[in-house]
Structure formats: C-alpha cells, structure tokens
VMD Tcl script that draws the C-alpha trace (Angstrom):
set ca {
  {6.71 33.01 -3.32}
  {10.00 31.61 -2.00}
  {11.10 31.82 1.57}
  {13.57 34.66 2.16}
  {16.76 32.92 3.48}
  {18.20 35.79 5.48}
  {21.96 35.37 5.87}
  {22.40 36.54 9.52}
  {20.73 36.51 12.94}
  {18.77 39.70 13.47}
  {19.89 39.91 17.11}
  {23.62 39.06 17.17}
  {24.56 39.16 13.50}
  {25.85 35.55 13.45}
  {26.16 34.26 9.87}
  {23.49 31.69 9.03}
  {24.00 29.38 6.08}
  {21.02 28.23 3.96}
  {21.74 24.59 4.98}
  {22.36 25.40 8.70}
  {20.14 25.85 11.71}
  {18.08 29.00 12.00}
  {14.68 29.97 13.41}
  {11.96 32.15 11.86}
  {8.51 33.57 12.65}
  {5.63 33.87 10.21}
  {7.02 37.23 9.00}
  {10.43 35.59 8.30}
  {12.28 37.40 11.11}
  {15.40 35.23 11.46}
  {17.49 34.25 14.44}
  {20.28 31.85 15.42}
  {19.60 28.96 17.88}
  {21.21 30.58 20.93}
  {19.36 33.86 20.49}
  {16.08 32.03 19.86}
  {16.33 29.91 23.01}
  {18.27 32.03 25.50}
  {17.46 35.67 24.53}
  {13.97 35.43 23.00}
  {12.65 32.26 24.68}
  {11.24 30.98 21.33}
  {9.10 34.11 20.69}
  {9.83 36.72 17.98}
  {10.80 40.05 19.64}
  {9.31 41.95 16.66}
  {5.81 40.44 16.36}
  {5.48 38.07 19.38}
  {4.98 35.05 17.13}
  {6.44 31.60 17.66}
  {9.94 31.01 16.35}
  {10.24 27.64 14.57}
  {13.08 25.89 12.82}
  {13.64 27.31 9.34}
  {13.69 24.72 6.54}
  {17.13 24.15 5.06}
  {18.00 24.83 1.51}
  {20.59 22.45 0.11}
  {22.58 23.83 -2.87}
  {21.71 22.20 -6.22}
  {24.20 19.70 -7.54}
  {25.98 20.64 -10.72}
  {24.65 18.80 -13.81}
}
mol new
graphics top color blue
foreach p $ca { graphics top sphere $p radius 0.5 }
foreach p [lrange $ca 0 end-1] q [lrange $ca 1 end] { graphics top cylinder $p $q radius 0.2 }
display resetview
C-alpha cells in the first residue's frame, strides 16, 4: 500500500508538493511545517499521535 501524498495542509490549506516538506501521523493526517510546530506542537490534532517528516516523492525521470 502506497503512502497517500495529500496535496494540502489539513489546518491552513497550504499547498504541499510531493517533493517538499510536510509532516504526517500514523493515520497520514498531513500538515505543513509551521502548523506542525507552532499550532499543533508536533502532535496530531485528530489522533494525538506524533507528527513526523513525511518522506519525499521525487517525480520519475522520463525515459
């Protein structure tokens, strides 16, 4: 099962690119850096789990 790369912060709506910085919990709730640190203090507001850096997904190079 692939990680769901949600396109926007669930708090402020900021656009998040697959290769940019974003934070997720174990349920894949997704937030931008400022919301993670300043608003939620590194804890998911939905489940209370830890928010950690989401892996980046670099677009495939054309063959």
